[in-house]
KOLFI-255905 format. One line per field, with one value per residue: residue number from 1; x negated, y, z of N, C-alpha, C in turn; residue in one letter. Coordinates in pm, whole numbers, plus 50000, padded with zeros to 5 digits. Layout:
<vexlums>
n = NUM ...
n_px = X ...
n_py = Y ...
n_pz = Z ...
ca_px = X ...
ca_py = Y ...
ca_pz = Z ...
c_px = X ...
c_py = Y ...
c_pz = Z ...
res = A ...
</vexlums>
This chain:
<vexlums>
n = 1 2 3 4 5 6 7 8 9 10 11 12 13 14 15 16 17 18 19 20 21 22 23 24 25 26 27 28 29 30 31 32 33 34 35 36 37 38 39 40 41 42 43 44 45 46 47 48 49 50 51 52 53 54 55 56 57 58 59 60 61 62 63 64 65 66 67 68 69 70 71 72 73 74 75 76 77 78 79 80 81 82 83 84 85 86 87 88 89 90 91 92 93 94 95 96 97 98 99 100 101 102 103 104 105 106 107 108 109 110 111 112 113 114 115 116 117 118 119 120 121 122 123 124 125 126 127 128 129 130 131 132 133 134 135 136 137 138 139 140 141 142 143 144 145 146 147 148 149 150 151 152 153 154 155 156 157 158 159 160 161 162 163 164 165 166 167 168 169 170
n_px = 30842 30810 31020 31238 31093 31106 31418 31429 31330 31457 31678 31642 31574 31784 31955 31819 31837 31602 31419 31192 31066 31058 30778 30652 30847 30695 30467 30454 30692 30808 30928 30982 30714 30722 30954 30811 30563 30731 30840 30665 30570 30842 30762 30540 30640 30834 30665 30560 30364 30367 30214 30045 30252 30385 30143 30107 30329 30321 30078 30201 30442 30253 30109 30369 30580 30791 30922 31006 31100 30936 31106 31366 31690 31679 31797 31749 31666 31816 31756 31546 31552 31321 31193 31093 31071 31241 31360 31429 31595 31530 31698 31832 32060 32066 32273 32272 32250 32240 32188 31967 31908 31638 31541 31693 31824 31872 31982 31872 32136 32005 32216 32242 32255 32111 32117 32194 32151 32086 32294 32500 32471 32698 32715 32672 32660 32637 32436 32367 32080 31936 32115 32235 32263 32378 32384 32513 32691 32933 32856 33123 33155 33038 33099 33040 32845 32795 32548 32325 32473 32619 32658 32912 33042 33215 33248 33491 33542 33519 33517 33488 33282 33190 33012 32986 32999 33087 33309 33606 33735 33804
n_py = 28746 28640 28497 28713 28762 28552 28544 28791 28723 28523 28624 28784 28630 28510 28673 28800 28755 28741 28610 28376 28205 28169 28189 28379 28618 28647 28744 28965 29121 29445 29549 29388 29348 29605 29615 29428 29557 29783 29633 29559 29862 29901 29781 29909 30153 30134 29999 30262 30353 30593 30734 30540 30341 30577 30633 30336 30315 30564 30399 30183 30306 30465 30232 30116 30299 30336 30478 30421 30502 30436 30439 30341 30127 29808 29566 29188 29003 29196 29324 29498 29634 29664 29887 30157 30497 30441 30604 30588 30706 30824 30786 30596 30309 29985 29704 29368 29133 29356 29519 29751 29942 30036 30434 30527 30746 30709 30973 31252 31521 31774 31930 31842 31763 31647 31264 31084 31111 31040 30807 30483 30188 29931 29545 29400 29570 29676 29930 30175 30217 30535 30652 30868 30875 31071 31188 31128 30914 30636 30362 30160 29771 29529 29712 29944 30155 30332 30430 30690 30844 31103 31024 31199 31209 30922 30574 30345 30015 29733 29876 30111 30342 30662 30881 31231 31483 31179 30967 30804 30488 30252
n_pz = 66920 66682 66650 66541 66308 66168 66131 66025 65776 65664 65572 65416 65235 65203 65067 64879 64563 64356 64538 64528 64792 65099 65141 65011 65013 65284 65240 65014 65061 65141 65298 65497 65607 65696 65914 66122 66158 66250 66492 66670 66751 66857 67086 67205 67262 67401 67629 67717 67550 67345 67191 67072 66961 66739 66612 66526 66345 66189 66019 65893 65783 65583 65440 65356 65241 65390 65660 66007 66288 66619 66825 66747 66680 66608 66466 66468 66127 65899 65635 65419 65126 64852 64899 64954 64998 65267 65557 65895 66161 66467 66674 66569 66525 66388 66329 66292 66005 65779 65541 65354 65069 64859 64887 65135 65382 65688 65907 66080 66119 66212 66396 66541 66897 67210 67292 67075 66790 66548 66296 66358 66178 66183 66207 65883 65722 65360 65268 64972 64685 64783 64977 65196 65561 65756 66085 66427 66348 66281 66087 65960 66037 65796 65634 65314 65146 64899 64637 64661 64833 64999 65343 65592 65790 66003 65914 65832 65925 65672 65450 65119 65050 64908 64701 64750 64895 65149 65044 65181 64940 64894
ca_px = 30911 30841 31217 31266 31039 31174 31546 31437 31265 31578 31789 31592 31569 32001 32024 31772 31842 31502 31351 31164 31073 31077 30625 30702 30866 30624 30310 30466 30834 30773 31082 30952 30617 30752 30996 30669 30534 30841 30839 30494 30592 30851 30701 30463 30725 30948 30579 30531 30268 30453 30160 30004 30335 30385 30001 30128 30458 30263 30046 30319 30443 30111 30107 30477 30646 30890 30907 31078 31059 30954 31269 31541 31717 31675 31817 31643 31831 31811 31700 31524 31519 31204 31217 31044 31113 31372 31364 31490 31514 31450 31822 31935 32048 32123 32260 32231 32295 32232 32139 31963 31836 31540 31547 31765 31772 31921 31908 31977 32161 31943 32219 32312 32192 32155 32044 32217 32148 32123 32397 32485 32529 32737 32682 32719 32729 32553 32393 32307 31965 31901 32188 32190 32394 32348 32412 32571 32839 32907 32911 33138 33112 33109 33124 32967 32818 32792 32408 32362 32629 32612 32818 32872 33192 33194 33307 33588 33481 33573 33557 33381 33258 33071 33027 32902 33020 33126 33486 33645 33806 33843
ca_py = 28836 28555 28438 28806 28791 28471 28582 28881 28651 28396 28714 28858 28520 28440 28853 28846 28615 28668 28554 28205 28137 28245 28235 28508 28723 28708 28790 29073 29238 29586 29550 29276 29427 29771 29578 29398 29656 29870 29554 29599 29952 29952 29704 30011 30281 30051 30007 30394 30355 30621 30802 30426 30341 30624 30614 30207 30300 30615 30359 30099 30457 30438 30073 30053 30352 30315 30510 30336 30560 30340 30407 30322 29995 29789 29386 29045 28971 29309 29299 29646 29528 29736 29972 30221 30640 30480 30630 30490 30788 30736 30729 30520 30224 29888 29572 29205 29112 29454 29560 29889 29969 30180 30582 30569 30814 30698 31053 31351 31669 31924 31999 31773 31787 31505 31164 31018 31247 30941 30717 30296 30005 29801 29426 29308 29687 29711 30066 30139 30303 30659 30671 30977 30878 31203 31246 31041 30809 30522 30278 30025 29637 29494 29905 29960 30297 30329 30498 30798 30913 31191 31017 31264 31128 30762 30489 30248 29857 29670 30001 30137 30566 30656 30990 31350 31418 31050 30991 30658 30427 30150
ca_pz = 66793 66562 66633 66450 66177 66057 66102 65922 65637 65612 65610 65258 65134 65150 65051 64744 64487 64284 64589 64461 64828 65208 65179 64914 65099 65412 65204 64910 65062 65221 65383 65603 65648 65772 66003 66172 66237 66323 66641 66732 66789 66895 67192 67283 67296 67562 67744 67686 67523 67246 67124 66984 66896 66636 66551 66409 66251 66078 65906 65856 65617 65496 65390 65274 65210 65496 65799 66130 66421 66672 66934 66681 66779 66495 66542 66413 66020 65839 65507 65337 64976 64759 65052 64891 65080 65330 65636 65967 66254 66601 66781 66485 66582 66299 66360 66241 65835 65739 65386 65291 64934 64879 64897 65229 65523 65835 65988 66223 66132 66272 66457 66682 67071 67313 67243 66999 66673 66444 66287 66381 66121 66221 66116 65751 65635 65311 65188 64867 64704 64773 64974 65315 65642 65844 66235 66509 66249 66291 65931 66036 66042 65614 65526 65162 65104 64770 64612 64664 64880 65121 65454 65695 65825 66001 65787 65882 65900 65543 65326 65121 65065 64753 64677 64773 65035 65114 65058 65183 64837 64972
c_px = 30830 31003 31245 31192 31061 31306 31549 31377 31385 31660 31793 31651 31710 32042 31959 31791 31718 31430 31302 31131 31039 30891 30619 30694 30790 30514 30369 30590 30790 30844 31010 30813 30645 30848 30882 30603 30586 30844 30752 30519 30676 30832 30618 30556 30757 30812 30532 30407 30317 30327 30088 30114 30356 30242 30091 30207 30441 30202 30134 30386 30382 30103 30204 30584 30734 30863 31024 31028 31075 31067 31362 31574 31753 31649 31717 31758 31827 31727 31683 31436 31443 31251 31147 31121 31262 31342 31472 31462 31551 31556 31926 31980 32105 32153 32258 32258 32368 32191 32148 31844 31725 31592 31667 31742 31863 31892 31968 32044 32101 32017 32249 32221 32201 32080 32094 32247 32150 32194 32336 32554 32572 32719 32752 32697 32556 32523 32316 32186 32040 32064 32173 32292 32314 32398 32480 32766 32820 32968 32965 33106 33189 33133 33016 32935 32701 32617 32413 32450 32576 32724 32729 33005 33141 33336 33371 33529 33636 33585 33430 33342 33177 33147 32951 32978 33061 33296 33524 33808 33820 33893
c_py = 28770 28503 28541 28758 28668 28503 28689 28832 28570 28493 28774 28689 28454 28582 28845 28691 28625 28683 28418 28118 28238 28278 28407 28631 28757 28790 28932 29186 29322 29622 29468 29335 29505 29693 29453 29491 29791 29772 29562 29768 30007 29850 29791 30095 30227 30054 30154 30402 30431 30667 30708 30399 30422 30639 30473 30272 30440 30561 30293 30229 30438 30328 30062 30138 30334 30352 30466 30394 30478 30333 30392 30168 29916 29621 29304 29107 29084 29239 29462 29571 29668 29854 30113 30361 30599 30505 30625 30632 30746 30730 30650 30413 30114 29749 29471 29197 29251 29486 29645 29856 30071 30362 30636 30610 30768 30833 31160 31471 31800 32024 31996 31805 31648 31344 31093 31088 31145 30833 30533 30247 29939 29688 29393 29431 29647 29835 30108 30247 30494 30739 30759 30958 30926 31205 31125 31028 30715 30459 30116 29855 29634 29626 29884 30057 30305 30399 30576 30940 30985 31125 31130 31247 30951 30680 30392 30121 29805 29734 30045 30285 30555 30837 31115 31449 31318 31045 30760 30630 30328 30133
c_pz = 66692 66519 66568 66308 66125 66075 65987 65764 65583 65524 65439 65200 65082 65068 64890 64663 64332 64440 64616 64638 64987 65236 65034 64947 65224 65308 65114 64957 65160 65330 65530 65697 65750 65909 66111 66239 66325 66494 66741 66770 66851 67091 67289 67322 67430 67688 67733 67625 67401 67119 66979 66921 66751 66568 66372 66314 66114 65962 65861 65689 65532 65423 65317 65263 65280 65575 65902 66228 66533 66820 66853 66720 66624 66519 66428 66269 65933 65725 65409 65267 64864 64838 65032 64964 65161 65505 65768 66120 66389 66667 66684 66534 66404 66317 66257 66097 65853 65639 65403 65169 64992 64852 65024 65314 65631 65924 66037 66064 66129 66347 66573 66813 67141 67293 67136 66922 66566 66424 66365 66282 66178 66075 66029 65655 65488 65285 65099 64839 64723 64885 65150 65388 65756 66013 66280 66444 66321 66142 65974 66002 65866 65576 65437 65137 64987 64698 64551 64715 65000 65242 65560 65822 65886 65932 65848 65843 65783 65424 65255 65041 64960 64745 64745 64810 64965 65113 65069 65034 64835 65098
res = X X X X X X X X X X X X X X X X X X X X X X X X X X X X X X X X X X X X X X X X X X X X X X X X X X X X X X X X X X X X X X X X X X X X X X X X X X X X X X X X X X X X X X X X X X X X X X X X X X X X X X X X X X X X X X X X X X X X X X X X X X X X X X X X X X X X X X X X X X X X X X X X X X X X X X X X X X X X X X X X X X X X X X X X X X
</vexlums>
């Protein structure tokens, strides 16, 4: 658990030009706090303590303004910057090196059935403020999603998607 925390803090320090120290990040970054609670609730969910896991995730939401479902799969070494309003759904997957800005939703469409209803965000992707990424789609490695975009289709690696609905521009 401490190894994951170190990776999260290290990536936040590398990604945020405003960060002055790793200790400051540990004490004051709500994204790091939300990930700490997520990792605890995720462990409890794996141990089939689902109610306790959900209680902890909702407590974390109350404290941080960031909602991460205990069953989501989130790698260590991600950065949730100014995280208020971030929602990460139950079957979402987020790989390492991903940056998520405030107001982002990794959610379902409400139409999908089955086990995988939420997006997969691949290594190195950047998701701009207010973006909504919906459904069982893939955001490719190093892809960029523009602020306030609504992404309903997969985005290839090393590309940029913007707009409502999002279109690939690069």
